[in-house]
Legacy VTK file of the C-alpha trace (Angstrom):
# vtk DataFile Version 3.0
C-alpha trace
ASCII
DATASET POLYDATA
POINTS 455 float
45.172 28.018 -5.048
44.417 30.650 -2.437
46.775 33.636 -2.390
47.801 33.053 1.221
49.056 29.573 0.295
50.943 31.015 -2.655
52.703 33.523 -0.441
53.726 30.641 1.846
55.000 28.625 -1.141
57.053 31.351 -2.787
59.611 31.719 0.101
59.959 27.920 0.150
60.849 27.976 -3.533
63.226 30.917 -3.034
64.954 29.347 -0.030
65.325 25.935 -1.679
67.136 27.489 -4.594
69.190 29.715 -2.400
70.285 26.831 -0.164
71.430 24.885 -3.213
73.429 27.793 -4.538
75.005 28.554 -1.216
75.831 24.879 -0.571
77.720 24.631 -3.864
79.434 27.929 -3.537
77.719 29.555 -6.571
76.056 32.369 -4.603
78.092 35.552 -4.211
76.297 37.989 -1.878
79.366 40.235 -1.353
80.590 40.581 -4.943
81.032 43.999 -6.614
78.185 46.456 -5.815
76.878 44.167 -3.110
80.121 44.600 -1.241
79.526 48.326 -1.069
75.929 48.029 0.101
76.816 45.556 2.819
80.217 46.747 4.048
78.761 49.385 6.404
77.823 46.573 8.814
81.302 44.924 9.324
82.825 48.437 9.203
80.717 49.502 12.228
80.254 46.325 14.259
83.435 44.391 13.654
86.301 46.561 12.433
85.148 49.852 13.999
86.459 51.551 10.876
83.685 53.322 9.053
85.994 56.150 8.029
89.028 54.507 6.467
87.678 51.053 5.544
91.108 49.636 6.205
89.797 46.019 6.181
88.871 46.163 2.478
92.096 44.925 0.924
92.344 42.014 3.375
88.827 40.667 2.941
88.745 41.300 -0.797
91.913 39.171 -1.221
90.752 36.477 1.211
87.259 35.987 -0.277
88.191 36.885 -3.868
85.743 39.810 -4.022
85.295 42.506 -6.681
87.950 41.205 -9.054
90.614 41.722 -6.393
90.164 45.561 -6.652
91.346 46.293 -3.152
89.464 49.592 -2.885
86.503 48.828 -5.060
84.014 51.705 -5.416
85.646 53.714 -2.582
87.248 57.100 -3.028
90.084 58.696 -0.931
89.174 61.918 0.818
91.540 64.766 1.718
91.735 63.861 5.456
92.709 60.256 4.819
89.291 58.723 4.936
87.599 56.673 2.237
84.124 57.188 0.873
81.913 54.216 0.142
79.960 55.370 -2.922
76.940 53.202 -2.235
74.016 54.417 -0.145
73.656 53.173 3.385
70.038 52.050 3.345
70.452 48.500 2.101
72.659 47.641 5.094
69.795 48.570 7.454
67.654 45.727 5.990
70.520 43.323 6.319
71.382 44.441 9.864
69.144 41.970 11.913
70.403 39.024 9.861
73.992 40.176 10.115
73.774 40.505 13.916
72.303 36.982 14.156
75.164 35.595 12.068
77.722 37.495 14.100
76.227 36.227 17.358
76.406 32.679 16.053
80.042 33.093 14.934
81.046 34.577 18.246
79.510 31.686 20.226
80.161 28.710 17.955
83.669 29.691 16.822
83.290 27.465 13.737
83.869 30.356 11.276
85.913 33.519 11.405
83.791 36.377 12.780
85.045 38.677 10.070
81.744 39.693 8.508
82.262 37.733 5.275
82.488 34.013 6.183
79.744 31.526 5.377
77.219 32.380 8.177
77.198 36.005 7.023
76.695 34.866 3.399
73.687 32.808 4.433
72.291 35.603 6.593
72.464 38.243 3.882
71.035 35.868 1.259
68.024 34.907 3.407
67.427 38.571 4.321
66.386 39.128 0.716
63.750 36.372 0.849
62.348 37.624 4.101
61.837 41.195 2.845
60.305 39.978 -0.453
57.971 37.871 1.566
56.876 40.856 3.641
56.352 42.786 0.412
54.109 40.059 -0.982
52.065 40.083 2.252
51.463 43.830 1.967
50.618 43.610 -1.819
48.165 40.778 -1.122
46.463 42.827 1.542
46.271 45.861 -0.719
45.132 43.935 -3.798
42.351 42.052 -1.999
40.628 45.333 -1.377
40.065 45.680 -5.140
40.205 42.165 -6.643
39.173 38.607 -5.805
41.449 35.929 -4.479
42.046 34.221 -7.839
43.144 37.414 -9.521
45.448 38.300 -6.586
46.969 34.826 -6.639
47.793 34.998 -10.312
49.146 38.510 -9.928
51.535 37.669 -7.124
52.693 34.534 -8.941
53.515 36.647 -12.037
55.448 39.216 -10.002
57.335 36.763 -7.806
58.175 34.093 -10.398
57.722 35.820 -13.760
59.948 38.855 -13.399
63.696 39.513 -12.632
62.678 40.097 -9.017
63.151 36.295 -8.876
66.757 36.539 -10.201
67.663 39.232 -7.688
66.140 37.233 -4.845
67.879 33.889 -5.560
70.786 34.470 -8.056
71.990 38.057 -7.994
71.531 38.361 -4.251
72.643 41.211 -2.037
71.557 44.063 -4.322
69.263 46.861 -3.182
66.352 46.175 -5.422
64.427 43.447 -3.500
64.626 45.710 -0.417
63.374 48.627 -2.465
60.574 46.300 -3.748
59.397 45.900 -0.181
59.554 49.658 0.354
57.426 50.318 -2.708
54.932 47.699 -1.632
54.755 49.325 1.798
54.358 52.782 0.194
51.477 51.481 -1.978
49.777 49.876 1.013
50.159 52.873 3.368
49.197 55.459 0.739
45.912 53.700 -0.055
45.256 53.173 3.680
45.831 56.857 4.411
43.180 58.069 1.950
40.642 55.304 2.551
40.881 55.147 6.346
42.051 58.744 7.060
44.325 57.664 9.916
47.384 59.916 10.278
49.527 56.996 11.454
49.732 56.014 7.766
51.034 59.502 6.881
53.858 59.023 9.412
54.607 55.595 8.006
54.745 57.089 4.485
57.308 59.663 5.723
59.439 56.869 7.240
59.130 54.738 4.081
60.087 57.619 1.769
63.056 58.471 3.981
64.318 54.857 3.785
63.593 54.725 0.048
65.878 57.693 -0.373
68.813 56.287 1.632
68.487 52.948 -0.228
68.417 54.444 -3.715
68.144 58.259 -3.760
66.695 58.411 -7.261
63.686 56.465 -6.007
62.506 59.553 -4.025
60.513 60.123 -7.247
58.072 57.658 -5.606
56.813 60.609 -3.489
54.567 61.232 -6.511
52.440 58.272 -5.459
51.173 59.534 -2.051
50.945 63.081 -3.386
48.841 62.349 -6.432
47.089 59.145 -5.345
43.569 58.939 -6.836
43.485 62.558 -8.025
41.767 62.519 -11.378
40.046 65.804 -11.564
39.372 69.207 -9.972
37.028 67.766 -7.406
39.527 65.201 -6.087
42.250 67.847 -6.220
40.227 70.198 -4.032
39.655 67.401 -1.558
43.323 66.562 -1.416
44.247 70.234 -0.943
41.677 70.434 1.893
43.153 67.275 3.441
46.661 68.738 3.406
45.429 72.030 4.905
43.564 70.334 7.644
46.556 68.236 8.597
49.350 70.804 8.248
50.787 70.061 11.653
50.843 66.325 10.971
52.582 66.958 7.594
55.235 68.958 9.441
55.793 66.127 11.816
55.956 63.733 8.902
58.573 65.923 7.211
60.602 65.836 10.391
60.444 62.041 10.374
61.569 61.915 6.769
64.473 64.253 7.593
65.456 62.153 10.553
65.795 59.100 8.365
67.629 61.033 5.629
70.084 62.246 8.350
71.542 58.707 8.580
72.968 59.103 5.053
73.769 62.813 5.474
75.721 62.118 8.679
77.842 59.466 6.917
78.710 61.931 4.175
79.565 64.599 6.644
81.759 62.202 8.714
83.724 61.045 5.714
83.829 64.006 3.287
83.102 66.982 5.551
80.006 67.830 3.500
76.377 67.190 4.431
75.425 66.693 0.776
77.831 64.850 -1.496
77.488 63.092 -4.914
79.244 59.867 -4.116
79.272 58.411 -7.636
82.416 60.358 -8.627
82.996 60.526 -12.337
79.472 59.284 -13.137
76.443 61.338 -14.180
72.979 61.563 -15.634
72.719 62.614 -19.262
69.243 64.075 -19.328
69.598 65.400 -22.938
70.293 61.856 -24.209
68.019 59.343 -22.396
68.243 55.762 -23.753
64.657 54.897 -23.093
64.110 52.803 -26.235
67.260 50.747 -25.533
66.320 50.458 -21.864
62.904 49.079 -22.710
63.345 47.181 -25.947
66.952 46.311 -26.686
68.213 42.758 -26.558
71.114 43.975 -24.466
69.106 44.758 -21.336
65.583 45.764 -22.406
63.075 45.610 -19.600
60.272 44.400 -21.848
62.598 41.844 -23.567
63.824 40.080 -20.433
60.766 40.864 -18.267
57.869 40.673 -20.737
55.346 40.549 -17.885
56.318 44.174 -17.296
55.011 44.934 -20.807
51.795 43.122 -19.994
51.539 45.308 -16.857
51.487 48.396 -19.050
48.828 46.851 -21.277
46.897 46.487 -18.048
46.567 50.236 -17.667
43.716 49.965 -20.203
41.947 47.501 -17.921
42.645 49.695 -14.861
41.265 52.691 -16.686
37.965 50.867 -17.154
37.875 49.637 -13.554
38.864 52.852 -11.761
40.577 55.661 -13.695
41.417 57.531 -10.520
44.471 55.305 -10.115
45.887 56.337 -13.453
47.295 59.854 -13.069
49.634 59.088 -10.177
50.959 55.850 -11.740
51.392 57.340 -15.220
53.109 60.425 -13.871
55.465 58.336 -11.720
56.384 55.940 -14.555
56.859 58.652 -17.129
59.384 60.304 -14.844
61.120 57.282 -13.447
61.708 55.659 -16.856
63.133 58.873 -18.229
65.463 59.352 -15.197
66.596 55.796 -14.958
67.582 55.590 -18.608
69.312 59.015 -18.495
72.060 57.539 -16.374
75.344 57.343 -18.331
75.497 53.596 -17.910
71.895 53.007 -19.009
72.217 49.222 -18.877
73.569 49.307 -15.277
76.544 47.046 -15.577
76.453 43.249 -15.165
72.745 42.439 -14.649
69.904 40.197 -15.832
67.520 42.509 -17.669
66.712 45.908 -16.250
67.376 45.930 -12.497
66.649 49.620 -11.549
62.958 49.173 -12.231
62.417 45.953 -10.251
61.015 47.871 -7.225
58.391 49.484 -9.382
56.837 46.035 -10.022
55.008 46.516 -6.703
53.165 49.437 -8.266
52.582 47.609 -11.578
50.775 44.856 -9.731
47.713 47.076 -9.863
47.288 47.328 -13.607
48.408 43.722 -13.911
45.681 42.639 -11.587
43.107 44.651 -13.553
44.224 42.981 -16.750
43.995 39.516 -15.193
40.511 40.376 -13.862
39.409 41.180 -17.390
40.866 37.835 -18.634
39.077 36.000 -15.806
35.736 37.552 -16.742
36.145 36.936 -20.473
35.097 33.972 -22.624
36.451 30.516 -22.013
38.762 30.641 -24.991
40.246 34.020 -24.039
40.540 32.933 -20.414
42.378 29.744 -21.377
44.667 31.641 -23.662
45.385 34.332 -21.095
46.246 31.921 -18.384
48.388 29.912 -20.779
50.281 33.142 -21.693
51.080 33.846 -18.009
52.203 30.302 -17.460
54.447 30.597 -20.496
55.882 33.974 -19.385
56.605 32.627 -15.889
58.316 29.523 -17.385
60.337 31.750 -19.716
61.531 33.903 -16.810
62.494 30.910 -14.660
64.381 29.364 -17.520
66.155 32.494 -18.515
67.112 33.078 -14.867
68.754 29.624 -15.058
70.521 30.688 -18.258
71.765 33.823 -16.607
73.053 31.873 -13.577
75.030 29.624 -15.969
76.348 32.628 -17.964
74.496 31.483 -21.082
72.767 34.871 -21.070
75.700 37.319 -20.878
75.668 39.856 -18.111
76.132 42.992 -20.332
76.998 42.218 -24.002
73.827 40.596 -25.241
72.673 41.118 -28.861
69.570 40.036 -30.704
71.681 37.519 -32.791
73.168 35.950 -29.640
69.830 35.935 -27.831
68.217 33.798 -30.523
71.291 31.603 -30.892
71.154 30.644 -27.187
67.335 30.660 -26.832
66.455 27.408 -25.117
70.078 26.421 -24.536
70.880 24.668 -21.249
74.683 24.763 -21.547
77.084 27.587 -22.404
78.634 27.290 -25.838
81.759 29.537 -26.047
81.748 29.198 -29.883
78.546 31.279 -29.996
80.145 34.285 -28.275
81.172 35.683 -31.552
77.579 36.976 -31.720
77.946 39.015 -28.554
78.726 42.702 -28.691
82.263 43.023 -29.753
84.994 44.662 -27.615
85.398 47.741 -29.801
81.658 48.555 -29.878
81.407 47.947 -26.154
84.308 50.216 -25.302
83.209 52.936 -27.741
79.767 53.168 -26.098
81.228 53.037 -22.648
83.688 55.807 -23.447
81.123 57.952 -25.263
78.571 57.866 -22.402
81.117 58.353 -19.602
82.648 61.668 -20.829
LINES 1 456
455 0 1 2 3 4 5 6 7 8 9 10 11 12 13 14 15 16 17 18 19 20 21 22 23 24 25 26 27 28 29 30 31 32 33 34 35 36 37 38 39 40 41 42 43 44 45 46 47 48 49 50 51 52 53 54 55 56 57 58 59 60 61 62 63 64 65 66 67 68 69 70 71 72 73 74 75 76 77 78 79 80 81 82 83 84 85 86 87 88 89 90 91 92 93 94 95 96 97 98 99 100 101 102 103 104 105 106 107 108 109 110 111 112 113 114 115 116 117 118 119 120 121 122 123 124 125 126 127 128 129 130 131 132 133 134 135 136 137 138 139 140 141 142 143 144 145 146 147 148 149 150 151 152 153 154 155 156 157 158 159 160 161 162 163 164 165 166 167 168 169 170 171 172 173 174 175 176 177 178 179 180 181 182 183 184 185 186 187 188 189 190 191 192 193 194 195 196 197 198 199 200 201 202 203 204 205 206 207 208 209 210 211 212 213 214 215 216 217 218 219 220 221 222 223 224 225 226 227 228 229 230 231 232 233 234 235 236 237 238 239 240 241 242 243 244 245 246 247 248 249 250 251 252 253 254 255 256 257 258 259 260 261 262 263 264 265 266 267 268 269 270 271 272 273 274 275 276 277 278 279 280 281 282 283 284 285 286 287 288 289 290 291 292 293 294 295 296 297 298 299 300 301 302 303 304 305 306 307 308 309 310 311 312 313 314 315 316 317 318 319 320 321 322 323 324 325 326 327 328 329 330 331 332 333 334 335 336 337 338 339 340 341 342 343 344 345 346 347 348 349 350 351 352 353 354 355 356 357 358 359 360 361 362 363 364 365 366 367 368 369 370 371 372 373 374 375 376 377 378 379 380 381 382 383 384 385 386 387 388 389 390 391 392 393 394 395 396 397 398 399 400 401 402 403 404 405 406 407 408 409 410 411 412 413 414 415 416 417 418 419 420 421 422 423 424 425 426 427 428 429 430 431 432 433 434 435 436 437 438 439 440 441 442 443 444 445 446 447 448 449 450 451 452 453 454
């Protein structure tokens, strides 16, 4: 199959599953964290109440959101306003789809134009598919510069169907990660284009992308490492990069202004609600940099990235293949992943609440497509037996991911109390068996860890 046909097929698969989940009411695009990411839109365009969020209790009760917590993830401020702790950037990606749904509700009058009725649910759900589709287009265009069509096709299939990007595009919809995945794909494409074509428009696009990355998930500003260190693998390339920066000082200043202008959207919100330009909105939460839980984050059966997304582990094996193909890619990617993995798993809630696998690293899969493609290229060029075995492995891992996504959607895989014992008890199960839940993490252990990390 040609990669362009695969990219056309993937959204069809996504939309088909989404339509089924929305039709039977099993999709929940406004539950819990997703409510916080999205609520900027109805607050501004429908209720005209960005400051106090007075509509929260009413819509939470009506649509049974966030466990009926009337002020979920909002914090009162001294002047009577309420702070939404979630960053504003995700709502920008949902905005065009929200406006379309609101226009329909206003004209058709079939559903309440309250920002949360069925048309808005469909709109936000399909927005995820659209942005993932755009990400795959950019990744295909980038990868085809270095690999043949077969390799690119298999790579994109592995990323789109074999990782928990799939879950967050069709099951756990409304979270920030698929949108961040698009941003990382765009950053990768523009970074490579900047240094291969030398056109400054790509520098300006990088500034805009980094700005949006920051107001979607501030911790992801670490991705600035990619355009800064891209293809620097020695003193000679470092000198060339330094010369490039010096020769384009004015353009870099303009790019910094673009970045700041994007960042101002978030800063202005904080200033409006709290009175401060800079504000840590996750009140009572923190990073514990002295006690990172990297081993648990990568390998535990509770939420381990490599356990629930084993293709991610294969991607890291692919760094050996990428080193052989073009080692100039390695320093930027290794530096980025060393830092982002440390920071992500230094968060007090290292498992990030109710999720399927490790969600805060989903966006980085766009970058991991490069070593994955290099590994697939090595398999393609190997002996027939190795090639057959390699392709069978990828088919198996994709099948495993699709099946475990199904298990997660049916609550067979628990959202935050998985153990190795329970994992193997339900491995292959198609129905939830409450009698097996004795193998889940018990209440006392769960609460003790939660309490210990949240001090």
